[in-house]
KOLTOR-781518 format. One record per residue (C-alpha): residue in three letters; x, y, z; residue number from 1. Coordinates in Angstrom, 1 decimal. Layout:
KOLTOR-781518
<node code="ALA" px="X" py="Y" pz="Z" pos="NUM"/>
...
This chain:
KOLTOR-781518
<node code="UNK" px="-0.1" py="-0.2" pz="0.0" pos="1"/>
<node code="UNK" px="1.1" py="3.1" pz="-1.0" pos="2"/>
<node code="UNK" px="1.2" py="5.8" pz="2.2" pos="3"/>
<node code="UNK" px="1.0" py="9.5" pz="1.3" pos="4"/>
<node code="UNK" px="4.0" py="11.6" pz="1.7" pos="5"/>
<node code="UNK" px="3.8" py="15.4" pz="2.2" pos="6"/>
<node code="UNK" px="7.3" py="15.9" pz="0.6" pos="7"/>
<node code="UNK" px="5.2" py="14.6" pz="-2.3" pos="8"/>
<node code="UNK" px="3.6" py="17.3" pz="-4.5" pos="9"/>
<node code="UNK" px="0.4" py="14.8" pz="-6.0" pos="10"/>
<node code="UNK" px="-0.2" py="14.3" pz="-2.1" pos="11"/>
<node code="UNK" px="-2.2" py="18.0" pz="-1.9" pos="12"/>
<node code="UNK" px="-4.7" py="16.5" pz="-4.8" pos="13"/>
<node code="UNK" px="-6.3" py="13.4" pz="-3.1" pos="14"/>
<node code="UNK" px="-9.3" py="14.0" pz="-0.9" pos="15"/>
<node code="UNK" px="-8.7" py="15.2" pz="3.1" pos="16"/>
<node code="UNK" px="-10.9" py="14.7" pz="6.1" pos="17"/>
<node code="UNK" px="-10.1" py="17.3" pz="9.0" pos="18"/>
<node code="UNK" px="-10.5" py="16.8" pz="12.9" pos="19"/>
<node code="UNK" px="-10.9" py="19.2" pz="15.4" pos="20"/>
<node code="UNK" px="-11.3" py="18.0" pz="18.7" pos="21"/>
<node code="UNK" px="-11.9" py="20.9" pz="21.4" pos="22"/>
<node code="UNK" px="-12.4" py="20.2" pz="24.8" pos="23"/>
<node code="UNK" px="-14.8" py="22.3" pz="26.5" pos="24"/>
<node code="UNK" px="-16.7" py="23.3" pz="30.3" pos="25"/>
<node code="UNK" px="-19.8" py="21.4" pz="30.0" pos="26"/>
<node code="UNK" px="-21.7" py="24.4" pz="30.5" pos="27"/>
<node code="UNK" px="-20.6" py="25.9" pz="27.6" pos="28"/>
<node code="UNK" px="-21.0" py="22.6" pz="24.9" pos="29"/>
<node code="UNK" px="-24.9" py="23.7" pz="24.1" pos="30"/>
<node code="UNK" px="-23.7" py="27.4" pz="23.1" pos="31"/>
<node code="UNK" px="-20.7" py="26.1" pz="20.7" pos="32"/>
<node code="UNK" px="-22.4" py="23.0" pz="19.5" pos="33"/>
<node code="UNK" px="-25.1" py="26.0" pz="18.0" pos="34"/>
<node code="UNK" px="-22.9" py="27.9" pz="16.7" pos="35"/>
<node code="UNK" px="-20.8" py="25.0" pz="15.1" pos="36"/>
<node code="UNK" px="-24.1" py="23.3" pz="13.7" pos="37"/>
<node code="UNK" px="-24.9" py="26.7" pz="12.3" pos="38"/>
<node code="UNK" px="-22.0" py="27.4" pz="10.7" pos="39"/>
<node code="UNK" px="-21.7" py="24.4" pz="8.7" pos="40"/>
<node code="UNK" px="-25.0" py="24.9" pz="7.5" pos="41"/>
<node code="UNK" px="-24.4" py="28.1" pz="6.1" pos="42"/>
<node code="UNK" px="-21.1" py="26.8" pz="4.7" pos="43"/>
<node code="UNK" px="-23.2" py="24.1" pz="3.2" pos="44"/>
<node code="UNK" px="-25.2" py="26.5" pz="1.8" pos="45"/>
<node code="UNK" px="-22.9" py="28.3" pz="-0.4" pos="46"/>
<node code="UNK" px="-21.4" py="25.9" pz="-1.4" pos="47"/>
<node code="UNK" px="-18.1" py="26.4" pz="-0.4" pos="48"/>
<node code="UNK" px="-15.3" py="25.3" pz="-3.3" pos="49"/>
<node code="UNK" px="-14.3" py="21.9" pz="-2.7" pos="50"/>
<node code="UNK" px="-16.2" py="21.5" pz="0.6" pos="51"/>
<node code="UNK" px="-18.1" py="17.5" pz="0.6" pos="52"/>
<node code="UNK" px="-19.4" py="17.1" pz="3.5" pos="53"/>
<node code="UNK" px="-19.2" py="17.1" pz="7.6" pos="54"/>
<node code="UNK" px="-19.6" py="15.3" pz="11.0" pos="55"/>
<node code="UNK" px="-20.7" py="17.1" pz="14.5" pos="56"/>
<node code="UNK" px="-19.7" py="14.6" pz="17.5" pos="57"/>
<node code="UNK" px="-20.4" py="15.4" pz="21.2" pos="58"/>
<node code="UNK" px="-19.1" py="13.4" pz="23.7" pos="59"/>
<node code="UNK" px="-22.2" py="11.6" pz="26.3" pos="60"/>
<node code="UNK" px="-20.5" py="13.4" pz="29.2" pos="61"/>
<node code="UNK" px="-20.7" py="17.5" pz="27.1" pos="62"/>
<node code="UNK" px="-17.2" py="17.8" pz="28.0" pos="63"/>
<node code="UNK" px="-15.6" py="17.4" pz="23.4" pos="64"/>
<node code="UNK" px="-16.9" py="18.2" pz="20.4" pos="65"/>
<node code="UNK" px="-15.5" py="17.0" pz="17.7" pos="66"/>
<node code="UNK" px="-16.2" py="18.2" pz="14.4" pos="67"/>
<node code="UNK" px="-14.9" py="16.0" pz="11.5" pos="68"/>
<node code="UNK" px="-15.1" py="17.6" pz="7.4" pos="69"/>
<node code="UNK" px="-14.7" py="16.2" pz="4.6" pos="70"/>
<node code="UNK" px="-12.5" py="18.6" pz="1.2" pos="71"/>
<node code="UNK" px="-11.7" py="18.0" pz="-2.2" pos="72"/>
<node code="UNK" px="-8.0" py="18.0" pz="-1.9" pos="73"/>
<node code="UNK" px="-5.9" py="20.0" pz="1.0" pos="74"/>
<node code="UNK" px="-5.9" py="23.4" pz="-1.1" pos="75"/>
<node code="UNK" px="-9.3" py="23.6" pz="-0.9" pos="76"/>
<node code="UNK" px="-9.3" py="23.4" pz="3.2" pos="77"/>
<node code="UNK" px="-6.7" py="25.7" pz="3.4" pos="78"/>
<node code="UNK" px="-8.6" py="27.9" pz="1.0" pos="79"/>
<node code="UNK" px="-11.7" py="27.4" pz="3.4" pos="80"/>
<node code="UNK" px="-9.6" py="28.8" pz="6.7" pos="81"/>
<node code="UNK" px="-9.9" py="32.2" pz="4.9" pos="82"/>
<node code="UNK" px="-13.9" py="32.4" pz="4.9" pos="83"/>
<node code="UNK" px="-15.2" py="34.3" pz="7.6" pos="84"/>
<node code="UNK" px="-18.0" py="31.8" pz="8.4" pos="85"/>
<node code="UNK" px="-15.4" py="29.4" pz="9.2" pos="86"/>
<node code="UNK" px="-12.5" py="31.8" pz="10.5" pos="87"/>
<node code="UNK" px="-15.4" py="32.6" pz="13.6" pos="88"/>
<node code="UNK" px="-16.1" py="29.1" pz="14.0" pos="89"/>
<node code="UNK" px="-12.6" py="28.5" pz="14.7" pos="90"/>
<node code="UNK" px="-12.2" py="31.4" pz="16.5" pos="91"/>
<node code="UNK" px="-15.2" py="30.3" pz="19.1" pos="92"/>
<node code="UNK" px="-13.5" py="27.1" pz="19.3" pos="93"/>
<node code="UNK" px="-10.1" py="28.7" pz="20.5" pos="94"/>
<node code="UNK" px="-12.3" py="31.0" pz="22.7" pos="95"/>
<node code="UNK" px="-13.6" py="28.3" pz="24.6" pos="96"/>
<node code="UNK" px="-11.4" py="25.5" pz="24.1" pos="97"/>
<node code="UNK" px="-9.3" py="23.7" pz="27.8" pos="98"/>
<node code="UNK" px="-7.6" py="21.9" pz="24.8" pos="99"/>
<node code="UNK" px="-7.6" py="22.2" pz="21.3" pos="100"/>
<node code="UNK" px="-6.5" py="19.0" pz="19.0" pos="101"/>
<node code="UNK" px="-6.1" py="19.5" pz="15.5" pos="102"/>
<node code="UNK" px="-5.2" py="17.3" pz="12.4" pos="103"/>
<node code="UNK" px="-5.8" py="16.7" pz="8.5" pos="104"/>
<node code="UNK" px="-6.3" py="12.9" pz="7.0" pos="105"/>
<node code="UNK" px="-6.6" py="11.3" pz="3.8" pos="106"/>
<node code="UNK" px="-9.5" py="8.8" pz="3.4" pos="107"/>
<node code="UNK" px="-8.3" py="4.9" pz="3.6" pos="108"/>
<node code="UNK" px="-11.3" py="3.2" pz="4.0" pos="109"/>
<node code="UNK" px="-14.6" py="3.1" pz="4.2" pos="110"/>
<node code="UNK" px="-17.2" py="0.4" pz="5.8" pos="111"/>
<node code="UNK" px="-20.7" py="0.3" pz="4.3" pos="112"/>
<node code="UNK" px="-24.0" py="-0.6" pz="6.2" pos="113"/>
């Protein structure tokens, strides 16, 4: 199996999944969750180039929000960081975060139901 090497320019043409994991105080969960869902709905409605899909997960203890977004390629994902809605959402995540983790992945498999 070929692995993607960041030094390879072709790696930037592959679809990517962005994962943002935000640890929060449970009292902030409802507000940040609502803002996240509203922001992603707005992005979906304006057809942000390269945006494919997103999921928002909330831990059962209301202490972690995870945002998974899938993009056509790394260039589209990178350009999205300059969108005002995405920028505002990220600012809110950083403002409310006790801790925040961010990673970007390439999809390597999927199991259908």
